[in-house]
N, C-alpha and C positions, 0 to 999 in steps of 0.2 A: 740616669738613663744608661742603656745599652749601647755599648760600640757595636758599630754596622758589620757587615759581615764579610766574607772573602773579598780580597783586593791585594794589589800590589802595596809594599810599604806596610806602613802601620795604619790604623784605622780608627776615626774618632768620630764624635757626633759634630764637632766645630772644629776646622782649622784656621787659624787667624794668621795672616803674613802681614808683619809690619808690628814691631813694638814700641810705639809712640804711644802717647797718652792714651787715644783712645783703642787700640788695641791692648793695652795693658789691662784698662778699664775693662773692657768686655771682656776679655779672658777670666776676670777674677770673677766677675759675677757671673758667667756661665758656670766655672766651676765650682763656684758656691751654691749652685743650684743642682749641681749633681750632674752636669755633664762632663764627657770626655774631651776634654780640648788640649790642642797643642798650638803654640804660638811660636813663630818662626820671624827671625829678626836677621836681615842680611848683615849689618854690623856686628862688631863684637861686643858691644853694649847697647842697652835700651834706653829708649828717650826719644828717638827721631829726632825732630826740629825742637824738642825740649831738651836742651843740653847745655851742660856747664861744666866748667874747669878752671885751673888757678893759670893766671899769666906767669906765675913764679912758685917753686915749691914753698910750702909754708904760708901761701897767702890765702884769703877768702876766695872761694869760687865765684865767678861770674858767669850769665847766661849768655850763651852764645845765639840762641833763638828766642824762644817765646819768654817774656819776663814780665810783663804786667798783668793784673786783673783789677776788676772793680768790686770790692769787697760787699757793696750794696746791691750788686745786681747779678754777680756771678755765684750763685748757692752751691753748686756741684764742687767749683775749685774751693769754696770756704770749707764746704764738708770735709773733702780731702786733707787741705791744710789742718784742719783742727784733729782729724784723725791721726795725724801724723806728728802733731806738736811742732806746725811751722809756723813762726810768727811774721807778720806783716811788718813792712816799713812803708808808712806812708810819706808822699813827695807833696809839697806845696811851695809854690812861690811865683816872682815873677818871670817872665819869658823875655829874651831879646827876639824881638822881632827884625829880620834883617832882609829887607828885599829893596831892588834899585827903587829909589827916591824916595825910601824911608827907612829909619832906624830907629826903633824903640824901645825901652825895657817898659814893659807893663803886663798886666795880667789882661786876660783876654776883654772880660767887661771893662777894664779901664782902656783897652784900646779902641773901643768902638766909639769913647767919647773924645779919644784924642784925634781921631781920624773918621770924619763923620762919614766919608765914602766907604769906609770899611762896614761901618753900622748899617749902611745902606745895602751893602752886597750881603751882609748876614741876613737881613731882612727880607731881600729878593729870594735866598736860597730857602729862608724859613717857608715863605710865599708859595715856593715851589713843592717843597714837602708838603705842606699843608693840602694841596691841590692835587686832585686824581689824576694821574698820568694821561697826557694826551696821545701818547706814543708808545711803542716798545722801549723802554728805556733801558734794555738790554744793549741795544744796538747804538746806543749814544754814549760818547766818551762823558767822563768829568770835565775835562779839558773845554770839549764842545758846550756843555752844559754851562759853565762858568763865562765864557763868551756869550753866551745869549743872554744870560742874566745881568751880567755886570759890566758896564762901560769903561769904567774905570781901571786902567791897566794895574795900580799899585793897590787897589782893592781886591782885586782879581789873584794877584801875586801873594797876598796875604792870605786869602781864601785856600789858594794851592798849599802854601805853607802849614796852614792848619789841619788840612787834609791828610796832608803826607804822613803822619805816624798812624794814620788809619790804613792806609795802602801800602806804603813800602813800595810806590809804581810811579810811573810817569801818568801824570792827568790824563794825558793824550790818549791813553790805552787802556784805563780802566772803565768798566760800565758803569754809568750815572744809576743802574738800579742797584750797585752794591753801596752807593753813597746814601739813596733812600732807606736800604735796609739797617745800615747803621745808624741813623738819625732814630729810625723807629724804634731800634734795639736799646737805645740809649735814653728813651722816654720821650722821644719826638722834639726835644728842642735843641739848637746848635750849640748854646752855651755847655750843656751837658754833654754834649757829643765830642766836641772839639777840647773841651778840659774837664773831663770827668774825675770824679774823687780816686786815684787809680792809687795802685800800691804794689810793691814787690815783696816776695817771700826772702826773708833774711838770710835762708839757707839753700836759696836759688830755687827755680823750677824745675832744673836739672836735677837736683837732690830729692825733690818730691817724685820726680820720675822713678828714680832709682829706689827709693823707699817703697813706692807701689810694687816695680818688680821686685822687690826682696819678699814683699807678702804673698806673693804667689805660691802654690804649692810646687816642693821638690820636683824639678823634672818636666814641668809644664811648657816654660821658655827654654829654647835653644837659639843660640846666637851664632852668628857666623856662617847663617844658611840664607843663599841668595835665590829664590824661588824663580825660574827661569820661564816655566810652562804650566799652566792650568787646563785640564781636560775635564768636559763634562761627560761621565759616563753614561752608556746606554739607560742604566738603573735610574739615573736621574740625581746620582752622587755626584763629586768632582774629586780630583787627585791633582796636589800640587807636587811638581817635579823641580827638583833641585841638585844636580852635581850626582847622579847615580842613586838619589835615594828619593822616596815619595810618601806623602801622606794624602790618605784617602778621607772623606768625610762627607756627613750630609749635607754640610755647609760650610762655604769658606767666604770668611771676610777679608775684605783686602782693605786693611788700613794702612795703605801706602798712599804717598802726595800725589794728586791728580796728574802733576807733571811728570810724574814717572811711571805712571800705567801703563804706558806704550812700550815700556821695556819688558813686559810680560807677554809671552805668547799664549793666547786663548785658542782652544780649540771645542767646540767651533768659536769662529772670530766674534767679538763684540764690535759692532760697526762703529760705536762712538770712541773706541779707543785707538788712537793713532797719532804720529808725530802734529799733524795737524789739528786734533782734536783735544786728545788730554796732553799733548805736546806743547800747546798753544793757549789752552785756557786759563791758565794763571799768569797774569803779568806781573806778579811780585818779582822784583830783582834786588830787594834790599839787602846792603852788604852790611853788616856790624863789625865796628872797629873798637876794642877796649884798650886803653892805655892807662898806665900808671903815670901819674905827673906831679910836679912839684908845682908849688904856690897855692893861694885859695883855690878852693872849689868853684868853678863858672857855674853861673845859672842856667838853667835851660835855654838853648837855643834853635830858632827855626829860621831857617836862611834858604833865599833862592840867589844869593850872590856867591855862596860857597858850594862846591861839591858836595859838604858835608852839612846836608839838609836838615838833621836834626841831630842833636848832642845833649847830654845831659851829664852831671857828675853824680859820685857815690861817693862817701867817705866811709871805710871800714878799717876799723882796728889802727886808726891813726896813719891810714894810707888813703889818697885821693884818687879814685878811679875816675876815667871819663869814657862815656860811651857815645859814638857818633855814627850816624847811619847815612848812608849815600845809596845812589843808584849805580850798580855795576858799572854801566856805561860810562858814568861820571868820572869814575876814579881807574878805568882801564888803562893800564900804563904808567898810572901815578905811584910815587913812593907815598904810603900812608902817613908816616912821620914827617913827611914835607907837608903833605895836607894840614895835619894837625898843627905844624907848627905856624903856618900861615892862618889857621883859623883861631888859634889861641897863643899866640906869642909870648903871653904871660905865664904858659902853664907848659913848659918843655916836659916832653914823654921821656921817661927812662926805659920803659920797655912797652911793647904793644903785642897784640894779636889781632887776627880776622877771619872773619867767617863768610863766605859766600855760599850758600845754599845752591845757587843754580849750578855751579861749576862741581858739586860733590855729587857722585853717582848715587842714585837711589832718590833724589829729591826733584831737582830740577829748576825749582824756583824757591823764593821765601815764602811768608805767610799768604794764603789766599787772597788776591785781589782779581776778582773774574774780569777777564777781559772783554770789552766792547765786541758783541756779537755771539759772546759763550754764554752758557748758564749751566755751572758745574753740576748744580745740586738736581737739575732735570735731567743731564746728561748722563750723569754717574751714579746717583744716590740710589736709583730703583735696582730691584736685584734683577740679574740676569739668571735664572734659573736658580742654582745653589749657590751663586755667586752673588755677593753684595759688597759694594764699596762704600767704606765708613772712615770717618775722620773728621777734623776740623775744616778741611777744604770743601766738603760736601754737607755740612752741618743742617740740621733743620733750624738752629737759631745759633748765633754768635758765631757764623762762618769767619774763620781764620784766627779765631780765638782758642785759648785752651778750654775756656767754657762750652764751647761749641763741638771740640774733640769728644768730652765727656757727653754732652747732650747726645751726639751722633752715636756712642757706645751705647747709652743707655735705650736709645731707639732701636737697636740693633738686638740689642737681649730681648727687649719685650716682644719684639715680631718672634724671635727664635722662640721663646719659651711660650707664645699663644698658643 
C-alpha cells in the first residue's frame, strides 16, 4: 500500500499507539500485508502488561503481569508459543481454601463434597448462568449477585475467592456480566471456569512479547514515545503528536489500557474518554508479588483471611519462587515481606519484588475487570473515525486475557484490510 500524502511529521497507512501484545501482533500482521506501519511505545521496552524480569541477576525471569493461558482454549496464544518455540509448564494440585469459618486443602470438586453449602452455592451460580438475564447485569456487581444467590456466608466467601483469579478486583465493584462472560468462554461450566487446565510459558509471557517485537521489520517500533494528543484531520486521517514529533496515518490503533486512555487528548474530543469513563471502567487493582523463598514449595492458596488473596509457587533451577496477589487497597502501607512472613511462616523470603499497575503511568489498572455500570467493549471498541481502540481490555472474546489481546488485534487487522 502507498503512504498517504503531505502532512506534518511522517505519514503511514496505520500508526499504532502501545506496544503491548495487541499492538505488536497488529503491527506485524499489517506490515506483512504490505502496509506502512509505525508502532509507538511510551516505555523504553515493548510488552505492556506482559512484562517479565528476574528478581536477581542470573535467575530465571518471572512474569509481573499476564502469566497464564489455557492450552485447550487459547489457540492464538498456542500458535504464537509454537512459532517462537516456547514450552509450556502445566500446574495441577490441591488448593488451600482459607476463609472465615473454614480451612480445607482440597481440589475444587472435592471441596463441594466436603462442604455441601459450597456445592449448593456452585449450583445456584450455575443456574443463574443457565438462565437468561432478567436485568442488565452490567449494573449489578458480583458481590451483589452472590448475596442474592447464596445465603450461607462461608459458601459466599468460598465463591468469592474462587472468582478472584478471574477478576483481580473487589467483587463488590466488578460487573456480574463479566462473570457470565467468563463462564461462557470457559465452556459454560463452573468447574472449568474456576479450575481450568491452565499453563504458563517456561520462558515467560514477557519473553514471548519480546520475541514478537524482535520479529518486526527494522524501524517499525519506536520506544520512549509518549503520545499526548491525537488530532483527526479535515481529510479524515489522524495525527499522533508526542514531544515535538508527529505521525500522520489513515488509521490509528490505540493499543492502550482503557484506564489510561484519558491521558491522551483528542481533537475533536471523544465523549466516552475521560477520568469518569475510561479512568473508572476497569476495577482491576491486583498487585503481584514475587519472592524467592526457602523451604518446601507451598500449594496454591485462596484466602479471604489474608490480604494475600491468591498465592502459588514455582520451582525453577532449584530455586523456589512464590507469587502472591492482593488488592492494592488491602496492602497499602504494609511491608510485603511482613505479609509474606505472616501468611507463609515456613517459607522465609530472601528477596522479593512487587508490581502495582495502578501506580504506573500509562496503565492505571491491572487486567480488565469491567466495573459495575460500565461496558468497556461497547464504550471503547467502536471506531471513532480513523481511530480504533484495541487490546485485551476491549477484546471481542477473552477480555482481560492475552488471548483477548490477540483476538482484538486480529479483528482490527481484518477490518482495516477489508
